C-alpha positions in Angstrom: -11.8 -13.3 36.4 -10.1 -16.7 37.1 -7.5 -18.3 34.9 -10.1 -20.9 33.9 -12.6 -18.1 32.8 -9.8 -16.4 30.8 -8.9 -19.6 29.1 -12.6 -20.3 28.2 -12.9 -16.8 26.9 -9.8 -17.2 24.7 -11.1 -20.5 23.4 -14.4 -18.8 22.5 -12.6 -16.0 20.7 -10.5 -18.5 18.7 -13.6 -20.6 17.9 -15.4 -17.4 16.7 -12.4 -16.4 14.5 -12.2 -19.9 13.0 -15.9 -19.7 12.2 -15.5 -16.3 10.5 -12.6 -17.7 8.5 -14.8 -20.6 7.4 -17.7 -18.3 6.4 -15.4 -16.1 4.3 -13.9 -19.2 2.7 -17.3 -20.4 1.8 -18.4 -17.1 0.3 -15.4 -16.2 -1.8 -13.0 -18.2 -4.0 -9.3 -18.1 -3.6 -9.1 -16.5 -7.0 -12.1 -15.4 -8.9 -13.0 -15.6 -12.6 -12.1 -12.5 -14.6 -14.5 -9.6 -14.5 -14.5 -6.2 -16.2 -12.5 -3.5 -14.6 -15.7 -1.4 -14.9 -17.2 -3.4 -12.0 -14.7 -1.6 -9.7 -16.1 1.8 -10.8 -19.6 0.8 -9.6 -18.2 -0.6 -6.4 -16.1 2.5 -5.5 -18.4 5.1 -7.1 -18.2 7.3 -4.0 -14.5 7.2 -3.6 -12.9 9.7 -5.9 -9.3 8.7 -5.0 -10.0 5.0 -6.0 -11.9 6.0 -9.1 -8.8 7.8 -10.4 -6.7 4.7 -9.8 -9.3 2.5 -11.5 -9.3 4.8 -14.5 -5.5 4.4 -14.8 -5.9 0.6 -14.3 -8.5 0.5 -17.0 -6.0 2.1 -19.5 -3.8 -1.0 -19.3 -6.2 -3.8 -18.3 -9.7 -4.7 -19.3 -10.3 -7.4 -16.7 -9.4 -8.1 -13.1 -9.5 -11.1 -10.8 -10.4 -10.8 -7.2 -8.3 -12.6 -4.6 -9.6 -13.7 -1.2 -8.1 -11.2 1.4 -6.9 -13.7 4.0 -3.3 -12.7 4.7 -1.9 -14.7 1.8 -3.6 -12.7 -0.9 -0.6 -10.9 -2.3 1.4 -14.2 -2.7 -1.6 -15.9 -4.2 -2.2 -13.1 -6.7 1.5 -13.0 -7.6 1.8 -16.7 -8.1 -1.5 -17.0 -10.0 -0.5 -14.2 -12.4 3.0 -15.7 -12.9 1.7 -19.2 -13.7 -1.0 -17.7 -15.9 1.5 -15.8 -17.9 3.8 -18.9 -18.0 0.9 -20.8 -19.7 0.9 -18.2 -22.5 4.7 -17.5 -22.9 7.0 -20.5 -23.4 10.2 -18.5 -22.9 8.9 -17.1 -19.6 7.8 -20.6 -18.6 11.2 -22.2 -19.2 13.0 -19.4 -17.4 10.6 -19.5 -14.4 10.7 -23.3 -14.1 14.4 -23.4 -14.3 14.6 -20.8 -11.5 12.0 -22.6 -9.4 13.8 -26.0 -9.7 16.6 -24.6 -7.7 14.5 -23.3 -4.8 13.6 -26.5 -3.0 16.7 -26.9 -0.9 16.9 -23.1 -0.3 13.3 -23.0 1.0 13.8 -25.9 3.4 17.0 -24.3 4.7 14.9 -21.2 5.4 12.6 -23.2 7.5 9.7 -24.1 5.2 8.2 -27.5 5.9 9.8 -30.0 3.4 6.5 -31.9 2.9 4.6 -28.8 1.6 7.6 -27.5 -0.3 8.0 -30.9 -1.9 4.3 -31.0 -2.7 4.5 -27.7 -4.5 7.6 -28.8 -6.5 6.0 -32.1 -7.5 2.9 -30.4 -8.8 4.7 -27.7 -10.7 7.2 -29.9 -12.4 
């Protein structure tokens, strides 16, 4: 295999991965609407280990939201939940916003692009 063939093959793999990412993005939202925890029972009916966890989850929560599993799902779920709770709890909102106001310079120093970090801060505050 020549270097040119290898490059073409790599480009094809990257193009295929990009297409798969687009397909997934078109099929599932970043964060879904709420749905009953019971839906998980049907989905994992053949997995006893998961069913036990779903039972415990159901004792504390009646609904769930699904988050697109794309490598940023934990951060997206965490941020969504935090901001959702901030909408309902003024004290939490004030404490969270006060803390977030101080993060811009820190995030830029850590190497985050200033234009995206600035965009986040402008939209939150």
